[in-house]
C-alpha positions in Angstrom: 8.1 -26.2 -1.3 9.4 -29.1 1.1 8.3 -29.1 4.8 11.8 -29.1 5.3 11.8 -25.8 3.3 9.3 -24.3 5.5 10.1 -25.1 8.9 14.0 -24.2 8.4 12.6 -20.5 7.2 10.8 -19.7 10.7 12.1 -17.2 12.6 12.1 -19.7 15.9 12.4 -19.1 19.5 14.8 -21.2 19.9 19.1 -20.8 19.4 20.0 -21.3 15.5 21.6 -24.6 17.0 18.5 -26.4 17.8 17.0 -24.8 14.8 19.0 -26.7 12.5 18.7 -29.8 14.1 15.2 -29.3 14.3 15.6 -29.0 10.7 18.3 -31.8 10.0 15.3 -34.2 11.9 12.8 -33.8 9.7 15.0 -33.9 6.4 13.5 -36.7 3.7 10.6 -37.5 6.4 7.3 -38.5 4.4 3.5 -36.9 5.3 2.7 -39.7 7.6 6.2 -39.3 9.6 5.8 -35.4 10.0 2.1 -35.3 11.0 2.9 -38.2 13.8 6.3 -35.3 15.0 3.8 -32.8 15.2 1.7 -34.7 17.7 4.8 -35.8 19.8 5.9 -32.4 19.4 2.3 -30.9 20.9 2.4 -33.6 23.5 5.8 -32.5 25.3 4.6 -28.9 25.0 1.3 -29.9 26.7 3.2 -31.4 29.8 5.3 -28.4 29.9 2.2 -25.9 30.0 3.3 -24.6 27.0 1.4 -23.4 23.4 2.7 -25.4 20.0 3.1 -23.2 17.3 5.0 -23.7 13.7 5.1 -22.5 10.3 2.1 -22.6 8.1 2.4 -26.3 7.3 -0.4 -29.2 6.2 -1.4 -30.7 9.1 -3.2 -33.9 9.8 -4.9 -34.3 12.8 -5.6 -38.0 14.0 -9.1 -38.8 14.8 -9.1 -39.6 18.7 -12.5 -41.9 18.8 -14.5 -42.0 15.9 -13.7 -44.1 12.5 -14.9 -41.3 10.7 -13.4 -37.7 9.9 -13.7 -34.6 8.7 -11.0 -34.0 5.7 -10.8 -30.8 4.3 -8.4 -30.4 1.0 -7.3 -26.6 -0.1 -5.6 -25.4 -3.3 -4.1 -22.1 -2.5 -1.9 -19.6 -4.9 -1.8 -16.8 -2.7 -2.6 -18.1 0.8 -6.7 -17.0 0.4 -7.6 -20.5 0.4 -5.2 -21.8 2.8 -6.6 -19.5 5.2 -10.1 -20.2 4.4 -9.3 -23.9 5.0 -7.2 -23.4 8.1 -9.9 -21.5 9.6 -12.6 -23.6 9.0 -10.5 -26.5 10.8 -9.9 -24.6 13.9 -13.6 -24.2 14.3 -14.2 -28.0 13.6 -11.5 -28.5 16.1 -12.6 -26.3 18.6 -15.9 -28.2 18.4 -14.1 -31.2 19.2 -14.3 -32.9 16.1 -11.9 -35.2 14.5 -10.6 -33.4 11.4 -7.5 -33.1 9.0 -6.7 -30.5 6.6 -4.1 -30.9 3.9 -2.3 -28.9 0.9 -3.3 -30.7 -2.1 -0.3 -31.2 -3.3 0.5 -33.1 -0.1 -2.8 -35.6 -0.1 -2.5 -38.9 -1.2 -4.9 -39.3 -3.9 -4.8 -43.4 -3.5 -6.8 -42.2 -0.2 -9.7 -40.6 -1.8 -11.8 -43.8 -2.3 -11.3 -44.8 1.4 -12.8 -41.1 2.6 -16.4 -40.0 3.4 -16.4 -36.9 4.6 -14.3 -33.9 2.8 -14.3 -30.4 1.7 -12.9 -28.8 -0.8 -11.6 -25.1 -0.9 -10.2 -24.7 -3.8 -8.8 -21.3 -6.0 -8.7 -20.8 -9.4 -5.7 -19.2 -10.8 -6.1 -17.6 -14.3 -3.2 -17.3 -16.8 -4.6 -15.2 -19.2 -8.1 -16.2 -19.8 -8.1 -19.8 -19.0 -8.9 -20.9 -15.6 -6.0 -22.7 -14.3 -5.8 -24.9 -10.7 -3.2 -22.9 -8.6 0.8 -24.9 -8.5 -0.3 -26.4 -5.3 -3.2 -28.3 -7.0 -2.3 -29.4 -9.7 -1.7 -32.5 -9.8 -4.6 -33.3 -7.5 -7.1 -31.4 -10.3 -5.4 -33.6 -12.7 -6.1 -36.8 -10.9 -10.1 -35.7 -9.5 -10.7 -34.9 -13.7 -8.8 -38.0 -15.3 -9.7 -41.3 -16.0 -7.4 -43.0 -13.1 -10.2 -41.1 -10.6 -12.1 -43.9 -9.0 -15.9 -44.0 -8.5 -16.9 -42.4 -5.0 -20.2 -43.9 -4.0 -19.3 -43.3 -0.3 -18.3 -39.9 -0.1 -20.0 -36.8 1.1 -18.4 -33.6 -0.1 -18.8 -29.8 -0.2 -16.8 -27.2 -2.5 -15.9 -23.5 -1.7 -14.7 -22.1 -4.8 -12.3 -18.6 -4.9 -11.9 -16.4 -7.5 -11.9 -13.5 -9.0 -14.7 -12.2 -11.1 -12.7 -9.4 -13.0 -11.4 -12.8 -14.9 -14.0 -14.2 -17.4 -13.8 -18.1 -16.3 -14.7 -17.3 -12.7 -14.0 -19.8 -10.3 -13.6 -22.5 -12.9 -11.3 -24.8 -11.0 -14.0 -25.6 -8.2 -16.9 -25.4 -9.9 -15.4 -28.2 -12.2 -14.2 -30.3 -8.8 -17.9 -30.1 -7.8 -19.4 -31.1 -11.1 -16.6 -34.2 -10.9 -16.8 -35.8 -7.8 -21.3 -35.8 -8.1 -20.2 -37.7 -11.9 -18.1 -39.9 -9.5 -20.6 -40.7 -7.1 -20.2 -38.8 -4.5 -23.1 -37.0 -2.2 -23.0 -33.5 -2.5 -24.1 -32.6 0.8 -24.7 -29.1 0.2 -24.0 -26.4 -2.8 -21.0 -25.4 -3.8 -20.7 -21.5 -3.5 -18.4 -18.9 -5.3 -16.7 -16.8 -3.3 -15.4 -13.3 -5.7 -11.9 -11.1 -3.7 -14.6 -10.0 -1.3 -14.1 -13.8 0.0 -16.0 -13.5 4.0 -19.2 -12.3 2.2 -19.6 -15.6 0.5 -17.2 -17.9 2.7 -18.3 -17.1 6.2 -21.6 -18.5 5.5 -20.4 -21.7 3.6 -18.0 -22.4 6.5 -21.1 -21.8 8.7 -23.0 -24.5 6.9 -20.0 -26.8 6.9 -19.6 -26.6 10.2 -22.9 -27.4 10.9 -23.0 -30.1 8.7 -19.5 -31.4 10.2 -21.6 -31.4 13.7 -24.4 -33.4 12.8 -22.2 -36.2 10.6 -19.3 -36.4 13.6 -19.8 -36.7 17.1 -17.6 -34.8 19.4 -14.7 -37.4 21.2 -15.1 -37.4 25.1 -11.6 -35.4 26.3 -9.2 -37.6 28.1 -5.6 -37.1 29.2 -3.3 -38.5 27.2 0.4 -39.5 28.1 3.0 -36.9 25.4 3.3 -39.9 23.6 0.3 -40.7 22.2 -1.2 -37.0 22.5 -1.7 -35.9 18.6 -2.8 -32.2 18.5 -2.1 -30.2 15.1 0.3 -27.6 15.7 -1.5 -24.0 14.6 0.7 -21.1 12.7 1.3 -18.4 15.6 -1.1 -15.3 15.0 -0.5 -11.9 15.1 -2.4 -9.4 16.0 -2.4 -7.5 12.4 -4.3 -9.5 9.7 -5.9 -8.7 6.3 -9.4 -7.6 8.4 -6.8 -5.2 11.0 -3.9 -4.3 8.9 -0.8 -2.5 10.1 -0.7 0.6 9.5 3.2 0.9 8.1 5.3 3.9 7.7 6.9 5.1 4.3 10.7 5.2 4.4 11.3 5.3 1.3 9.9 5.5 -2.5 12.6 5.6 -5.0 12.2 5.6 -8.4 14.9 2.6 -9.7 14.7 3.5 -13.6 16.7 5.7 -15.5 15.4 8.7 -17.2 14.7 7.3 -20.4 12.6 4.6 -19.7 9.4 4.2 -20.6 8.4 2.0 -16.9 8.1 3.9 -13.8 9.5 1.2 -11.2 10.2 2.1 -7.8 11.4 0.8 -5.1 9.7 1.0 -1.7 10.8 0.9 2.0 8.3 0.6 5.0 9.0 0.6 8.3 7.1 -2.9 10.6 8.6 -1.3 13.8 6.9 -1.9 16.8 4.1 -4.6 15.1 5.5 -7.9 15.9 5.7 -8.8 12.3 7.7 -11.5 10.7 8.1 -12.8 7.2 10.4 -15.0 5.0 12.0 -14.5 1.4 8.9 -15.6 -1.2 6.0 -14.1 0.8 3.6 -11.3 -0.1 2.9 -8.2 1.7 -1.3 -7.4 1.0 -1.6 -3.5 0.5 -5.0 -1.7 1.2 -4.9 1.3 -1.2 -7.2 4.0 -2.1 -8.9 5.2 -5.8 -7.3 8.2 -6.5 -9.6 11.2 -6.2 -9.7 12.4 -10.0 -11.5 8.8 -10.8 -13.9 9.1 -8.0 -14.6 12.1 -9.5 -15.1 11.1 -12.9 -17.8 8.2 -11.2 -19.4 10.7 -9.5 -19.5 13.5 -12.3 -20.7 11.1 -15.0 -23.9 9.5 -12.8 -24.7 13.0 -11.5 -24.6 11.8 -7.7 -23.5 13.8 -5.2 -20.3 12.3 -3.2 -21.7 14.0 0.0 -24.5 11.4 0.0 -24.7 9.1 3.0 -25.0 5.7 2.3 -25.2 2.6 4.9 -23.6 -0.7 4.2 -24.8 -3.4 7.5 -23.8 -1.2 10.2 -21.3 1.0 8.9 -22.4 4.6 7.3 -20.1 6.7 5.0 -20.7 9.5 2.3 -20.3 8.1 -1.4 -17.2 9.6 -2.0 -15.8 7.3 1.0 -17.2 4.4 -0.2 -15.6 4.9 -3.9 -12.8 6.0 -3.0 -11.4 3.6 0.1 -14.0 0.2 -0.2 -14.9 0.0 -3.9 -13.5 -1.2 -6.9 -13.3 1.2 -9.9 -10.4 0.0 -12.3 -11.2 -3.5 -12.1 -14.8 -5.0 -14.1 -16.8 -7.8 -12.8 -19.2 -10.4 -14.1 -21.9 -9.2 -11.5 -21.3 -5.7 -11.7 -21.7 -5.6 -15.4 -25.0 -7.8 -14.9 -26.5 -5.5 -12.6 -25.7 -2.7 -15.1 -27.3 -4.0 -17.7 -30.2 -5.3 -16.0 -30.9 -1.6 -14.8 -29.8 0.3 -17.7 -32.0 -2.4 -20.4 -28.7 -2.7 -22.3 -29.3 -5.6 -24.4 -25.3 -5.6 -26.0 -23.8 -5.5 -22.9 -26.6 -8.2 -21.5 -25.5 -10.5 -24.9 -21.5 -10.2 -23.4 -22.6 -12.1 -20.6 -23.4 -15.0 -22.0 -21.5 -18.6 -22.4 -21.6 -17.9 -26.5 -19.3 -14.9 -25.9 -17.0 -15.6 -23.5 -14.1 -14.4 -26.3 -15.7 -11.0 -26.3 -16.6 -10.6 -22.7 -12.7 -11.6 -22.0 -11.7 -8.9 -23.8 -14.2 -6.2 -22.5 -13.0 -7.2 -19.0 -9.2 -6.5 -20.3 -9.8 -3.8 -21.9 -12.5 -1.5 -20.4 -12.9 -0.1 -16.6 -15.4 1.3 -14.9 -15.9 4.2 -15.9 -15.7 2.8 -19.8 -18.8 0.9 -18.9 -20.7 4.0 -17.0 -20.0 6.4 -20.0 -20.3 3.5 -23.1 -23.3 2.3 -21.5 -25.6 4.9 -19.8 -27.6 4.2 -16.5 -29.2 5.5 -14.0 -28.0 5.1 -10.3 -28.8 6.3 -7.1 -25.8 6.1 -4.5 -27.0 3.0 -2.6 -27.4 0.7 -5.6 -24.0 1.5 -6.7 -21.9 0.7 -3.7 -24.1 -2.5 -3.4 -23.4 -3.4 -7.1 -19.7 -2.9 -7.3 -17.3 -4.9 -5.5 -15.6 -4.4 -2.2 -12.0 -3.2 -2.9 -9.6 -6.2 -2.2 -5.9 -5.6 -0.9 -3.0 -6.0 -3.7 -0.2 -8.7 -3.2 3.4 -7.3 -3.7 6.1 -9.9 -3.3 8.7 -8.8 -1.0 11.9 -7.6 -2.2 13.7 -7.9 1.1 14.8 -10.6 3.8 14.3 -10.0 7.7 17.8 -11.2 8.3 19.1 -8.3 6.7 16.5 -5.5 6.3 15.7 -5.9 10.1 12.0 -4.2 10.9 12.1 -3.0 7.3 10.1 -4.6 4.5 10.7 -3.5 0.7 8.8 -4.0 -2.0 9.3 -3.6 -6.1 6.3 -2.1 -7.7 6.0 -0.7 -11.4 3.3 1.6 -12.1 0.6 0.2 -14.1 -0.8 3.2 -16.4 -2.2 3.9 -20.1 -4.0 6.2 -21.5 -7.8 5.7 -23.2 -9.7 7.7 -25.2 -7.4 10.7 -24.5 -7.3 9.9 -20.9 -4.9 8.7 -18.2 -5.9 5.2 -16.8 -4.1 3.2 -14.4 -3.8 0.3 -11.7 -5.6 1.1 -8.4 -2.2 -0.2 -6.4 0.6 0.6 -8.3 -0.4 4.4 -8.7 -1.3 4.3 -4.9 1.8 3.0 -4.0 4.0 4.6 -6.6 2.7 8.0 -5.1 2.9 7.5 -1.8 5.0 10.1 0.0 7.7 9.3 2.4 6.3 9.7 5.6 2.8 8.3 4.8 1.4 5.4 6.3 0.3 2.6 4.2 -2.4 -0.2 5.8 -0.3 -3.5 5.2 0.2 -7.6 6.3 1.9 -10.5 5.3 0.7 -12.9 3.6 2.8 -16.3 3.7 3.6 -18.2 0.6 4.8 -21.5 2.0 5.3 -22.9 -1.5 8.1 -20.0 -2.9 10.6 -21.2 -0.6 14.4 -21.5 -0.3 15.3 -25.2 -0.3 16.1 -26.0 3.6 19.7 -27.6 2.4 21.9 -24.3 1.8 24.4 -26.8 -0.4 21.7 -26.5 -3.0 22.0 -25.0 -6.0 19.2 -22.1 -6.7 17.5 -21.1 -10.5 16.1 -18.1 -10.5 13.9 -16.3 -13.3 12.5 -12.6 -12.3 12.5 -10.2 -15.4 10.7 -7.0 -14.5 9.3 -6.5 -11.1 9.3 -10.5 -10.9 13.0 -9.9 -9.5 11.7 -8.7 -6.0 11.2 -12.1 -4.5 14.4 -13.1 -5.1 16.5 -10.1 -4.0 14.9 -11.3 -0.7 16.3 -14.9 -1.7 20.0 -13.5 -1.8 20.2 -11.9 0.8 18.5 -14.6 3.2 21.2 -16.9 1.3 24.2 -14.8 2.3 22.6 -14.2 6.0 23.0 -18.1 6.3 26.3 -18.8 4.6 24.1 -21.1 1.9 27.0 -23.0 0.0 24.7 -23.9 -2.7 24.9 -22.1 -6.5 22.9 -18.8 -7.3 22.1 -18.0 -11.2 19.5 -15.6 -11.9 17.7 -14.6 -14.9 17.0 -11.1 -15.8 14.6 -9.9 -18.4 13.6 -5.3 -19.2 13.5 -3.7 -22.1 16.5 -1.8 -21.8 19.8 -2.3 -20.0 20.7 1.4 -19.7 17.2 2.4 -18.3 16.0 -0.5 -16.7 18.3 -2.9 -14.9 16.6 -3.1 -11.6 18.9 -3.4 -8.9 21.5 -3.6 -11.3 24.3 -2.4 -8.7 23.7 -4.9 -6.4 23.8 -8.0 -8.9 27.2 -6.5 -9.9 28.4 -6.2 -6.7 26.8 -10.2 -5.3 28.8 -11.7 -8.8 32.0 -10.0 -7.2 31.5 -11.2 -3.8 30.6 -14.7 -5.4 27.3 -14.7 -3.7 25.8 -14.1 -7.2 27.2 -17.7 -9.4 25.7 -16.7 -12.8 23.7 -13.4 -14.1 22.5 -13.8 -17.1 20.2 -10.8 -18.9 18.2 -10.5 -21.7 17.2 -6.9 -22.4 14.2 -7.4 -25.4 14.9 -4.0 -27.4 18.2 -3.4 -27.5 18.7 -5.4 -30.6 17.0 -5.9 -33.7 15.8 -9.3 -32.5 13.7 -9.3 -29.3 15.5 -11.6 -27.0 13.5 -12.4 -23.5 14.7 -14.8 -20.4 13.3 -17.8 -22.0 15.6 -17.7 -25.2 18.2 -17.4 -22.1 17.1 -20.1 -20.7 17.4 -22.1 -23.9 20.7 -20.9 -25.2 22.2 -21.9 -21.3 19.9 -24.9 -21.5 22.8 -27.6 -21.3 24.3 -26.2 -17.9 20.3 -25.3 -16.9 19.7 -29.3 -17.2 23.0 -30.0 -15.9 21.9 -27.8 -12.6 18.3 -29.2 -12.5 19.3 -32.9 -12.9 21.9 -32.2 -10.0 19.2 -31.6 -7.9 18.8 -27.6 -8.0 15.8 -25.8 -7.3 14.1 -23.8 -9.7 11.8 -20.1 -9.5 10.2 -18.0 -11.4 8.2 -14.9 -10.5 6.6 -12.5 -12.7 3.5 -12.5 -15.8 1.1 -15.6 -15.6 -0.2 -14.5 -19.0 2.9 -15.1 -21.2 5.9 -14.9 -19.3 5.0 -18.1 -17.3 4.0 -20.2 -19.9 6.8 -19.3 -22.3 9.0 -20.0 -19.7 7.5 -23.4 -18.9 7.8 -24.1 -22.7 11.3 -23.4 -22.8 12.0 -25.5 -19.6 10.3 -28.5 -21.6 12.8 -27.5 -24.5 16.0 -27.7 -22.3 14.9 -31.3 -20.7 13.9 -33.0 -23.8 16.6 -31.8 -25.6 19.6 -31.7 -23.1 18.0 -34.8 -20.6 17.4 -36.8 -24.0 13.9 -37.4 -23.5 10.8 -37.3 -25.4 8.8 -34.2 -25.1 6.1 -36.2 -23.5 8.9 -37.4 -20.9 10.2 -33.7 -20.6 6.3 -32.4 -19.6 6.3 -35.1 -17.2 10.0 -34.8 -15.4 8.7 -31.2 -14.9 5.2 -31.8 -13.7 7.6 -33.7 -11.2 10.0 -31.5 -9.9 6.6 -28.9 -9.3 5.1 -31.8 -7.3 8.1 -32.6 -5.2 8.6 -28.4 -5.0 11.9 -28.2 -6.7 9.6 -25.7 -9.3 7.8 -23.0 -7.7 6.1 -20.4 -9.4 4.6 -17.0 -8.3 3.0 -15.5 -11.0 0.4 -13.1 -11.6 
């Protein structure tokens, strides 16, 4: 996204006219100018005795009285790495130390050879079995790992890697960056850490070490009064009382099935109330949901291990019955490497331990993709005690869902589009934890939620820009929000939606809304791909190629492109189709077309929300 797009989408404590003036002011400014302007505004606020707040922009406070500062660079897909980096930067600032924090795609790689003190907080975004950098980190990652990276003998650094151990190459991107910086001659200050989805258990201790290193390395500048024109203070996001750690309990207003009776899918439109929460969101953001496990799954685990669910287990300062630990606090539908390792060692299962070896990466990936905890407990019988089991299982993590509404229209409501993940294995029903929970939650019930900002998935600040949206299946959710927002803003740019699903008759999600938007002119074009309605399967990537001339014309004229949905198959296939379109209709060699599309990504005109 561009900085301008983020600023324009904030719900500001000023009039719409002044908000538009602010958006116009920053349009076209580079990062350096934006950093200076943020400091100027903060200084003005300080003179008035106010508190400066803004959207979550990459900020770069200037070191006041030190010729050395700490730079924190982060790469984040769902917001976790960004949040950890911001929290660390805030603590370093509070200690009076010079620090800047920069999103990876806003970092000028030419500065790297000048850095002396660097922390990297990078998530691994897995597509299929392969570890991939997040979209905002691709350019940075390719530079560091490529031949153009400079020698860095004067750099000291540390790396925090974030990932998901239910994927085969856990934390691969952060681990690669840590190794590569050492190869370039940089000095590793302390060992890199690898955080699973229970981030704080690893990120917390890592941040403590990082802060201590910063305090030892940097001297705090003496505080001195300064005029507004010279004060440069980083602007921090306004923080809600409700967070990932302290979620808001939202009432379910509606839970409606939105596919036909003949559909093989179960897709729900869910409306939740945020009344009284003070929570705000923007189109493109995600809603974090804390699910609970199905009681029947908890019963299966207890039964196969012959454990009593009433047994009290203490973790830290919290004591709960085993059944509550399993139902409310532990992952049961996703396998992880640490649990498999502990299970194999505890039971002496050589075959399972062999799957954990580097030479068996393909077999290990297949195990993670095809089995759940209950399958391993049955397939590799092992005696567990209650406390040992709770310690070995990964803590339950929230699930993120693209928000399917614009606050401008939904007011104190927030909408989701959720497909139930369900299948049978060995004659027994299986499901995804969160999708089962949400699809079965009744109206009137309460769901713990929080907002997760997605600053790279934003509408253009300039309402005259055209927008192309590719969202098959539930990937269409954020584009419902986009269209609502464009309508409320009176945006004059054209809107083109590509949607796909198996059958038109039963799986055309939000059909009435899209057709009404077409009739009213809010939606300029709608191209659909119903893959099973004819002998030859047709997908959204096929429609992109079919309408390639127009797609290229829109993109070449400045349109913004958005893709949302499946990361394993759809997103790579759509990316390949876009390269084909650019090569053919832009008359470019394939290598140049690929580079052109990467340029859109770096520019913020090609944004993906894939999972």
